[in-house]
N, C-alpha and C positions, 0 to 999 in steps of 0.2 A: 408334384403333387402330394397334399397334405392328406394323409389314409392314418383314419383314428381306428385302435380298437372299437369295434361294434358300430361302425359306418355300414353305408349302402351300398360301395361299390365291390361289385361284381369280379372276377373273371379270377383264375387261378393264381396268376398274375401276381395280380392286385391285392388277394389274398398274402401272398407267399409276402408282399413287399410289410403287411402289415406284422407278420409274425417278427419280420428282419428288424423291422422299428423298433415291438416291443414284444419280445420275445415270450414273454410273462404273460401275454395275453389270456385271459380265464382261469389264473390261477387266482386264488381271492386266502386271503390270511387275516389272521387277527392278530392283534398288537396288546400290549398289555406293559405300561409302567409308564415313564418319566422319565429323560437322561437327550442330551446333546446328541447321544452317541444311538437311543434307539431313533429320534426323530431324522436322524443324517439317513438311518437305513430303511425309514418308512417312506421318508421321499426318495432315495435311490430305487425303493422297489418299485413305487406309483409309476415312476419315471421311464420302467421297464415295460411297463402295462397292465403291474400286482393291480388286485382293486384289496385294499386294505382297509379293517375293520375295526375299531377301538372299544375292547367289549367291557372296558370300567376294570375290570379283575384289577389285583392285583397281580406281579410277576410271580412265580412259583419261588422257593427256594432255592437259592442258587444264583439267580438272574436280577439282581438287585435293580439292574440300573435298563434292565427291562426282557422283553421274552414276543418273541413270535412265531407261530403253529398256525403251519399251512392247514384249512379248512377244506380246501378241495382248487381239483387242477383235474386240466381234461383229460391229463397223463400219467393220471394216480391208479393204481387198480384197488377196485372197488372189494371195501373189507378189511384192508391191510393197514399198516400204519400210515403216517405222513409225516413229511420234514419238520422240522422246529429249530432252532436258534435263541438261546441263552443270554447276556451278557451279564458277567459281573462286571465290577469293579476291579478287587484283585485278582479274579479267577483262581489259579493253582498255584499264587505268590504266597506264602506265608507271611503275610506284613499288612495289616488292618489299613484299608482304605475305602473313600468313602462319596470321594468327588474329583473332578479333576486334578483341584491345588496337590491333593496327596498323591493322584499317581505323579504326577508331573515330579514332588521330591521326591518320593522313592524310589519311581524307577528309571531318576539319572537324568531327567529333561531340564531340568531346573540346571544343573552340573553341565551340562553340554550346553545350553545358549546361556549360561553366563561366565561359561570362560573369556570369551573377548571382552569383557569388562571388569572379570578380577573376582567375581563372587557367584555365589549362585544365585537364577533368577527365573522368576516363573514367567513364560509366555502369558501374552495376556490376551491369548486365543484358548478355546477349549479343543487344543491340536490333538490328545489322543483321545478323546471323543471322538471327535471326526475319522478320525483313523481309524480305531475302535467301528464309526457307523460305518462306512465303506466297508471293512473288513467283514462286518454281519449281513449287510446286502450280499455280498459276495459268497457269500458260506452257503445263505440259504439259495440264491441261485444253483450253485455248488451243487449242491444235494437236488434240488429237481432235476437237473441233469443226470445226476446218478439213476434218477427212476426211470427218465425217459433213457436211459440205455440199459434197462429191467435190470438195474441193481437195487441194494434195499432200499426199505426208506433208512435216513439217519438223522441222529439229530445234531446239533453241533450245536459246542460250549467256545466261547469267546470271554472276553473281558480289555478294559480299556488300557488295565496294567499290562497285557499281552501284545496289546497294540501299540503302545509306546516304546517296550524294548525291542519286540521289529524294526519298529524306524530309528533306533537307535544301533542298530546290530551292528552295519561296520564302527564304530565310536569304539564299542562293546568288545568285538576284535581287537581294535589298534593298541585302548588302554590297557586290556589284560595281555598284550603279547611287550609292553614296552615297560615290564616293571626294571626291569636293569637300568631304564636308564636315570640323570642325578632328577631328584623328588621335586614335582612343581609346589607352590607355596601353597600357604594353608589353605586347608579344603581342595586342593588338586588342582588348584587353580592357578595364569599362570599369573605374573606381577602385572601389575597395573601395567607400570613401563610411562610410555610416553601418550598414550590414549591407542582408541580404534580408529581406525579407516580404513579403506573407505567406509562411509559415501564419503568425498569430498564435495566442501565446496568452492563454490565460484567468485570471481569481486565483484559479481551481481546477485551474488546469493541465491543461486542456483545450486540444489542438491543435487548429486549428481553419481551415480556408479559406472564404473568400467569394467570391460571384460574379457579376455582375451588369453588364449591357451599356449601362445605364442612369443617367446622372450624376444627374438627381433623386434616384434612388434611395440611390444612392451617398452623396448628401450626407444624405438621411434617414438613414440606419442610423448614422451616427457623429455626426449632431445626439442622435438619440437615445440613442446612448453619452455624449453628454458630450463628443465631442471639439472643441478651437476647431476655428472654421468655414475657416481659415484653414489649417491642417493637411488636415481634407478636400479642400478644391478642391484645393491643393497633390497630392496624393495622387490625383487622377482618373488624372491623364496619363500616370502610367508605370503606373497600373493596369489600364489602359483598354488602352495598347498592349504588353505583355507578351509577349503572343501575338504580334505581330509581331517584338518584338525581343529573348526571353528572358535580358529583365532586367527588376527591380520592384525598386526601390528608394525607398520610399517613407518620408516625414516621419516623425522617432524619435516623435512627436507621438501618432499612430494606434496606435501598439507597446504607448504605455504606457497609452492610453485604453483599450485590448484589456485588458490586466494587472490592470487594477483591477476591472472587471465580469467577474461569474458567466456561466457557459457557457449559462444555462440564460435570464441577460436578454439575450445575447447574442441567443440564436434566439427571443427572443419579440421584440426589435431588428429579427430581418433578415425577420421574418412582419410586420409592421407597415410594414418598408420595402420591401414585394417583393425583399428581399435572398432567394439561395441560401445558407446556410449549411450546413458538415455536419463531422464530427470526423475527424482524421487517422488512422486506423487503425492497426493492426499488419499484420506483413508475414504472418503466418497467420490472419489475422481470416477469422469463416469469409464465405461467400459464396453466392448461393442457387445451386440445384444448375442445370450447364448445361445448356441446352434440347437435346433430341433430336438435332437437327443443328443441329452449327454456325452454320448460316447461316437456318435456321428458312425450309428449304423446302417450301413443298409448294404442291398443283396450287390456280391459279385458277380452274380451269374443268375440266371433261371439256375432251376433246379436238371440237372443234365442228367440226359437219359442213360443208361445201362449206370449209374453208382448208386451206391445204396444210399435209401434216402436217410438213415441213419447214422450215428456212429459204431464203431468195436462196440458190442454186450460188455457191462461189467458184471463181474460174479455175481450172488444174489451174498456173498459177506463179507463183500468186498467195504473197508471203509476208506476209500480213498477216490471222494469222486470222478477226479484226471487218469486213474489209474490205466494204462494201455493207450495212451492220448500221444502224440509225439507232437514237438512243438521245437521250433529250428528257430534261434535268434541270433540275429548279427546287432548286438548294442555297443555300448562304450558308457563307461561312467558309474553311473549312478541310477538315474531314471528306467531304461532300458534292463538292465540287471538285475535290477529288482523284481521287477515286474515276472521277468522269469523265475526269478527264483520262486516267488508267491507261487508262480502255478507252480512250479514243480514239488512246491512241499503241500500241495493238495492233491498229487502222485501224478501228472507229467513229467513224462519221458523227455527232457532235456537237451537239445545241440547246440550247441555253438558254433557257428562259420567265424574264426578268426585268425587275421592276415598271418601268411608267414610266420614262424617264429615264435608264433600266441599271443595272445592279447600285452602289451605292453605293462599294463599295469599288472603284472602277474609278481614284476620284477621288484616291485616297488615298496619300500623298508616302511612299519617294521615289518619283519616276513614270519610265516610260521610255517620252520621246518622251510623247502625250497620253495615255497609261494607268498606271495604277498598276503598279510591279515584281512587286508582292506577286501583286496577281492576278495579271496572265499567268504566273506561273512556276506557277500552278493553272489556269488557262484558256485558254491558248494554242493557237492550230488550233481553236476554238468558233463556231459560229454563234447569234447569237441572237435571241431574236422578245422583245420587251417586249409584256406583257399585264398587266393590274391583275386579278386573281385574286380581289379581291375583288365586280369587278362579271360581270353577266351577258355581257356584252360579251369582258372579257379571257377568262371561265372558257368560253366557244365558243372564243374562237381557241385556249386553248389544249386543248381537246377534240377540233379538227380537227386540227393536228398531232399531238400522242397518237393517234389511229387509222389514221397512216401509221407509227408505232414499234414497233420490236422491243423497247425496255427505253422505262422511264416509271422517273427515279431522284427522290427527296429525300431531302431530308435532316431537315424539319417535325418542328417537338413532335407530342408526343400529342394526335389531335383536330384538328390544320389541315387534314389531306386533306379528314377528313367536313365541314367548316365550307366548304371550299373545294367539296363534289361530286365530291372527284378522286381518292374512295378506291380498292383496288380492287375493292370490289362494283359503285362505279360504274364502272371503266371495262369493267369485264368483261364486259358484254351489248355492248357498240360495240365491244371489240378484246380477244376470246376468247382469243388467241393470246400477249395482251402480257404480258414478265416485267416484275413492277411488284417494286421495288426499294427499301425505307425503309434509308435509314441513321441509326441512332437512338444516344443516350446510356446511358441505363441499361436498357431490354426489360423485363426482369422483373423484375430485381435489387433493386428497390424498388416498395413499393407508392404507388399515386395516393395521393394529387399528389406529383409525383416534384419531385425540386429538377430546376434546370437540368442539362439532361445537358454538361458540358463538361470538356476534359480534364482539367482542374486538381483538381476535385471530382470528376472519375472516378478519377484518380491517387491522391486522399489517401486517399478511403471503401474505393478496392480491395485495398489496402497495397504498390500498387506504389510511394508513396513511400517508405515505410516500404523496401521494399528497397534502394534508392537511395542509403541512409544509412550511409557508415561506421563501424567501431565508436567509440563514443566522442559520434556528430552526433547531432542532433535530425533526426529525419522529415522531409523536405523533398519537394512535386513536382519533379522537372524543370522549367525552363520552357521547355525546348524541349519540342515538340508529341508527345511521344512517344503518344499513344493516338490523339488527329485524327491521323494520318499512320498508324498499324499500321491504326486502324479502319477508316481509307479503302482501302487496302489490303486488307481483309476485305470490304469491301462491294462491291469492281470483282472479289475472287475469286466472291463468291458469286453474281453478274451472270450469267459464264459459265460456272460450273456451271448455275444456271436457263435460259442458254441450251441445255445443253445438256440439258437433261432437257425445252428444249421443242422439239427438232431431233428426239429420239428416239419423244416423246409427243403432239406437236402440241395439249398442253393450256398453257392461260396457267400460268403459276408466281408465285408470290408467295414472293419472300426478304427477309427481313430480322436486320439485323444491328444491332452496337451497340457505343459505346464499350467497355463493359463488356467484351463478346466481347476485345478487344483488350488490355486489363489478365489478362483470365483468362487469355489466350493466355502474356503477359508474367510472371505469374504462375508459372507452369505447368513453367518450370525454373531446373537450381539455384541458391539464392539465392549472389552475386558472381560474379567471373571467377579464372580459374586463374591463378595466379602467372606472372608475366611470367618466363620461363624463357632469356631473353635480351636484348636490348636492341629497344626496341621502336621501329616506327616514327615519325621526327620527327615534331612535334605541328606542324599547317596550318591558318591563317587563312583563312578562306575567301577574302577577296579576294589573298593571294598564290596558294591553289590556282588559282584565275582563270585568273591571267597563268601558269600550271605549264605547258610543253607536254608533262608527262607525263600531264596529263588534254587533251589535244587530240579525244580522240575521244570524249571520255563528258558534254563540254557543249559546248553552241551560246552560241555568243558572237557577241553581239549589239553595233549602237556604242553602246547603252546601257546596258545587263542582261548575263548570261549567267548560262543555264539547266541545267539539267541533262536529257542525252538520256531515249530510251528505255532500262530496265533490261533488256531484252532486246535480241537477234540472233537472226532466224528463217532457214534455210536450207535447202535441199533434202536430208529425211536422207541417210544413206547407207543401202545396202540391209540388214537386220534384222541379216541373218549375217556382217556382219564389224563390226557396232556391239558386237556380244557377245564 
């Protein structure tokens, strides 16, 4: 049943479904300014049920990229200030920036994206602006949640630069932890060497990406295609590490092996070896229709008798909208951990479920003290509980923890939650008010059995890789993890929206997001970027940026490594009349 705000559908359960699908129904927001970040934020807020009105006035000082102010909300307190959010370009960064090109250059995106090809390279997408738009909608939703919890009206501030730095936090940590390593070539980039692969090109002209996390699957795939064993062995380390390094220079023999095989043979070898393979599709390749809700929000249960309708109250002087809420996560790699990290930056208490002995990524170099710098970039401030979810005792320990949680977040592949007995239907009887969030790869974009839902496969299949190619260039995914990071921000956005629905209805809420949602959002913008009308900010490499006093207010520097700080600040909102 398609129920929208303002429909005539009657009944308590129908009303609950309306609020769950559109948790900001009844909220009116005024918008000022013009930027990609503002447009993305407005689209996200409207999809949450919010009514947004552009009043034609310029944005206030300090928010050159746009401003959003709540004009009315069904749960506001009469006569008191209402939340707002301003968007800057530089924000607290002491480097003048006025557009996306400036941000990509000054904040390290051009440095990281260009590593694979040997020199600084701007993404041909308004990537930092899109991330900033999602963070803006997320911040405004979070401060509305604070109101629902009895907390203060808060004013949020964010910027496109802060969004870029959050997107790069794992790379910043690694770059500042590896200062003792041999220097890279000029500009902090690797030498061009033999060129960057994948994508590979088959004998019949199909460009394709492959994915596996298993060295034996990798070896068997190349063995079936007839590659020299030494080339396959030498190629595994750079292939495995490309998510962390944003580079992948493989032995040229692997490219030659792929080039004499037909694509059907490649697909057959991949199926035999347990490797995922997909073609690199065109920028306008058709995608599955988007879901009705970009976050697939739906009621997990109806409001449960005996459970409070609201969430734990928030102190009137609190500046962290999610303070006092418990998030339990079972996640790995980038998308899931970063989503949990963002919720922690909003004030939530986050506890990780990790296998016995801890997450293996804790020990992956470079190390910042006893723990991986990259792992810390995505998991600082979280607590951890070790539990073997394949055992009865481990599942019982997880269930005891989730029974106290407000949110359970995972990024398991399809079917794993059911195998663990930790699917939404398993948890609803125990914790009816739970927000159950899954951060996946493909969602409904591909039929089962689905290939691995990882960043580069999604970039390739969705057409994002083709959008990144300049004139005359062959399409190739960026080795900067674009959809992993944006997918994490969308997942955290879904959790905050679901918490608003939970606070308004008392019902448990299920939220589902995917890397394909991030790809769809990136494809929604215009291709390419506007030509520069002036000199762009100079390109900064990450190590130099971490030493620059201009970044003092946005980076946490430790003796071992540097990390990006929260991408927003929250202060008490001015009275609404003063803000308009």
